[in-house]
C-alpha positions in Angstrom: 0.0 0.0 0.0 1.2 3.6 -0.7 2.0 5.2 2.6 1.3 8.8 3.6 4.2 10.5 5.4 3.5 12.8 8.3 6.5 15.2 8.6 7.4 17.4 11.6 10.4 19.6 12.3 12.6 18.4 15.2 16.1 18.7 16.5 17.7 15.4 15.5 20.5 14.2 17.8 23.4 12.5 16.0 24.6 10.8 19.1 23.4 10.2 22.6 22.8 7.6 25.3 19.3 7.1 26.7 17.5 5.0 29.2 15.2 4.0 26.4 14.8 4.4 22.7 11.3 4.0 21.2 11.3 3.0 17.5 8.1 4.3 16.1 6.1 7.5 16.8 2.5 6.4 16.6 0.0 6.2 19.5 1.7 3.2 21.1 5.3 4.5 20.9 4.4 8.0 22.1 2.3 6.6 25.0 5.2 4.5 26.0 7.6 7.4 25.8 5.2 9.6 27.8 5.2 7.1 30.7 9.0 6.9 30.7 9.5 10.7 30.4 7.1 11.3 33.3 9.1 8.8 35.3 12.2 11.0 34.7 13.8 8.5 32.3 15.8 9.8 29.4 13.9 8.7 26.3 14.0 9.4 22.6 11.3 8.5 20.0 12.6 7.8 16.5 9.6 8.6 14.3 9.5 7.5 10.7 6.4 9.5 10.0 4.3 6.9 8.3 1.5 6.0 10.8 -1.0 3.3 9.7 -4.0 5.6 9.9 -2.4 8.7 8.3 -4.9 8.5 5.4 -7.9 8.5 7.7 -10.0 11.6 8.2 -10.3 11.0 11.9 -9.6 8.7 14.8 -12.7 6.9 16.0 -13.7 5.0 19.1 -11.3 7.0 21.3 -13.3 8.5 24.1 -13.0 12.2 24.5 -11.1 12.5 21.2 -13.6 11.1 18.8 -13.0 12.3 15.2 -9.7 13.9 15.9 -7.5 13.9 12.7 -4.6 11.5 13.1 -1.9 14.1 12.4 -3.4 16.4 15.1 -3.5 13.6 17.7 0.1 12.7 17.1 1.2 16.3 17.2 -0.4 16.7 20.6 1.3 13.4 21.7 4.7 14.6 20.6 4.3 17.9 22.4 3.3 16.0 25.6 6.4 13.8 25.5 8.6 16.8 24.9 6.9 18.7 27.8 8.3 16.1 30.2 11.8 16.2 28.7 11.5 13.4 26.2 12.9 13.8 22.7 10.9 13.0 19.5 12.9 13.1 16.3 12.2 12.4 12.7 14.3 9.6 11.3 14.5 6.2 9.9 16.1 3.4 11.9 18.3 1.3 9.6 19.8 -1.0 12.3 19.2 -1.9 15.9 21.2 -4.5 17.7 22.5 -5.5 21.2 26.0 -4.5 22.2 28.3 -6.5 24.5 28.2 -5.6 28.2 30.3 -6.7 31.1 27.3 -7.0 33.4 23.8 -8.4 32.9 22.2 -5.0 32.1 21.4 -4.9 28.3 22.7 -2.2 26.0 21.6 -1.5 22.4 22.9 0.6 19.5 20.4 2.2 17.1 21.7 3.6 13.8 19.7 6.1 11.7 19.6 6.6 8.0 21.2 10.1 8.4 24.3 8.5 10.0 23.3 9.3 13.5 23.7 6.7 16.3 22.0 6.5 19.7 22.5 3.9 22.4 20.1 2.8 25.0 19.6 0.5 28.0 16.1 -0.6 26.8 14.2 -0.6 23.5 10.5 -0.3 22.8 9.6 -1.4 19.2 6.4 0.3 18.0 7.0 0.1 14.3 3.3 -0.7 13.5 2.2 -2.8 10.5 1.6 -2.6 6.8 -1.8 -3.4 5.3 -1.7 -5.5 2.1 -4.8 -5.6 -0.2 -5.8 -8.3 -2.6 -4.6 -7.6 -6.1 -7.8 -6.4 -7.8 -7.4 -3.8 -10.5 -8.8 -0.4 -9.5 -9.0 -1.3 -5.8 -6.0 0.2 -4.0 -6.7 3.8 -5.1 -9.8 3.9 -3.0 -8.0 3.0 0.2 -9.2 5.2 3.1 -12.2 6.6 1.2 -14.6 4.1 -0.5 -12.4 1.1 0.5 -12.5 0.3 4.2 -11.5 -2.6 6.4 -12.7 -2.1 10.0 -16.4 -1.6 10.9 -15.4 0.1 14.1 -12.9 2.5 12.5 -15.1 3.4 9.4 -18.5 1.8 9.8 -20.5 4.8 11.0 -19.1 6.9 8.1 -20.4 4.4 5.5 -23.7 3.5 7.1 -26.7 2.9 4.9 -24.5 2.8 1.7 -24.5 -0.1 -0.7 -21.5 -2.1 0.7 -19.7 -5.0 -0.9 -17.4 -7.3 1.1 -14.5 -8.7 -1.0 -13.8 -12.1 0.6 -10.2 -13.1 1.3 -10.8 -16.1 3.6 -12.8 -17.2 6.6 -12.4 -13.9 8.4 -14.4 -12.2 5.7 -17.6 -14.0 6.8 -17.4 -12.4 10.3 -16.5 -9.1 8.7 -19.6 -9.2 6.5 -21.9 -9.9 9.5 -20.4 -6.9 11.3 -21.0 -4.6 8.3 -24.5 -6.0 7.9 -25.3 -4.1 11.2 -24.5 -0.9 9.3 -26.4 -1.3 6.1 -29.4 -3.2 4.7 -27.7 -3.4 1.3 -24.8 -5.8 1.6 -23.2 -8.0 -1.1 -20.6 -10.7 -0.3 -18.2 -11.4 -3.2 -16.8 -14.9 -2.7 -13.8 -14.3 -5.1 -13.3 -18.1 -5.3 -13.0 -18.5 -1.5 -14.9 -21.3 0.2 -18.3 -20.4 1.6 -20.0 -23.4 3.3 -23.7 -24.1 3.6 -23.8 -22.8 7.2 -22.4 -19.4 6.2 -24.7 -19.2 3.2 -27.7 -19.9 5.5 -26.6 -17.2 7.9 -26.2 -14.7 5.1 -29.6 -15.6 3.7 -31.2 -15.1 7.2 -29.7 -11.6 7.4 -30.5 -10.6 3.8 -26.9 -10.6 2.6 -26.6 -11.3 -1.2 -23.9 -13.7 -2.2 -22.1 -13.2 -5.6 -20.0 -16.1 -6.6 -17.1 -15.9 -9.0 -14.0 -13.8 -9.5 -13.9 -10.1 -9.3 -12.2 -8.6 -12.4 -12.0 -4.9 -11.5 -13.4 -2.0 -9.5 -15.0 0.7 -11.6 -15.1 4.4 -10.8 -17.8 7.0 -11.1 -17.4 10.5 -12.6 -16.2 11.9 -9.3 -13.5 9.2 -8.8 -15.4 7.2 -6.2 -16.4 3.6 -6.4 -19.3 2.9 -8.8 -19.4 -0.8 -9.2 -17.6 -4.1 -9.4 -17.1 -5.9 -12.7 -17.0 -9.7 -12.4 -14.8 -11.9 -14.6 -17.9 -13.1 -16.5 -18.9 -9.5 -17.3 -21.6 -9.0 -14.6 -21.7 -5.5 -13.1 -22.6 -5.1 -9.5 -23.3 -1.6 -8.3 -21.6 -0.7 -5.0 -20.5 2.6 -3.4 -18.3 1.1 -0.6 -16.1 -1.9 -0.5 -14.8 -3.6 2.6 -11.9 -6.1 2.7 -9.9 -7.8 5.4 -6.3 -6.8 4.7 -3.3 -9.0 5.5 -1.3 -7.4 8.2 2.5 -7.5 8.3 4.5 -6.1 11.2 7.1 -3.6 10.0 10.5 -5.3 10.6 12.7 -2.9 8.6 15.6 -1.7 10.7 15.1 -4.1 13.7 16.1 -7.4 12.1 19.3 -7.4 14.1 17.4 -7.7 17.3 16.2 -11.2 16.2 12.8 -10.7 17.7 10.5 -13.8 17.2 7.7 -13.5 14.7 4.6 -15.6 14.4 2.1 -16.1 11.7 -1.5 -14.8 12.0 -4.3 -17.3 11.4 -5.4 -18.2 7.9 -2.4 -16.6 6.2 -3.4 -13.1 7.2 0.1 -11.8 7.9 2.8 -11.8 10.7 3.3 -10.1 14.0 6.0 -9.8 16.6 5.4 -12.4 19.4 5.1 -10.8 22.8 4.1 -11.6 26.4 2.7 -9.5 29.2 3.1 -5.8 28.7 4.9 -6.3 25.4 7.9 -8.3 26.8 9.8 -10.4 24.3 12.3 -13.3 24.3 15.1 -10.7 23.8 16.2 -9.2 27.2 15.7 -5.5 27.2 13.3 -5.3 24.3 9.6 -4.7 24.4 7.1 -4.5 21.5 3.8 -2.7 21.4 0.9 -1.5 19.3 0.0 -2.9 15.9 3.4 -4.5 15.5 2.3 -7.2 18.0 -1.5 -6.7 18.1 -2.7 -6.1 14.5 -6.3 -5.5 15.4 -5.8 -2.9 18.1 -7.3 0.5 17.4 -5.7 3.7 18.5 -7.0 3.6 22.1 -5.9 0.0 22.6 -2.5 0.7 21.1 -2.0 3.8 23.3 -3.0 1.8 26.4 -0.6 -1.0 25.4 2.2 1.5 24.9 1.6 3.1 28.3 1.7 -0.4 29.9 5.0 -1.3 28.1 6.5 2.1 29.2 5.6 1.5 32.8 7.0 -2.0 32.6 10.3 -0.8 31.1 10.6 1.8 33.9 10.1 -0.9 36.5 12.7 -3.0 34.9 15.1 -0.1 34.9 14.4 0.6 38.5 15.3 -3.0 39.4 18.5 -2.8 37.4 19.4 0.6 39.0 18.9 -1.0 42.5 21.1 -4.0 41.6 23.8 -1.7 40.3 23.7 0.4 43.5 23.9 -2.7 45.7 26.9 -3.9 43.7 28.7 -0.6 44.2 28.3 -0.6 48.0 
């Protein structure tokens, strides 16, 4: 998917040592940094500027901030982190790896595309994910407008429209039943995927029309929006909105050197970083948070997970500080 970049001017340190480096400046990463900064930890957020929801008109389902444009929400978050002494810098991480230490307290080196290098005692990986769409001609250009994926993120905005669900696998059946709550005019395009008798019976009971066969292309209206779907056999099915379950792939660029374990999502729907409580990983000193490990988390859930990870990192650092103080007595 093409990615929209959110840029912001910052002072970029070329070198420095921090208690924690946060890789990723979305809701999860900024929330983790905020918890650390408020705990008087030195922290820097390396923000690549390509949040998953950059193309959306507003953030939804976030109590008290409903409808806030994503860029505005992140700008507020960056300001809050800086208010407590944290740094937020624009940059691309090209390498992150552990460095040898004499004791048991981990150390990491993070190298940026501009040549800068920072070191840290702990890392919080909040790189997010990449949504991948099925290869249907004319589909991708409508991403974020007439093409949606989440009924909770976009459902209200497309209510009562003629909606079509493009099936990609078993998850699409559940997706269709959720979108049926939002419109009486719903078509399910099987696209060659299996749809068993039980699912067909449920769709029939809810008034969902099933269109079997392959989708050839998505057609536009005069204003550039979705007008219809052309099937491989030539049939034209009028639709104004299309919904599809994307495959979701954690962004791993720049953090391969950490050797973080990855695991496949069910039904071939992508990969995520494996994590435990509060975002802990099998790599000592490294936490992961947000969509990189929980692909279905909305902004509120990602922010909450980031805050929890930040608090967990601070507690781990407090333990390490105490052990170091005991060893120096």
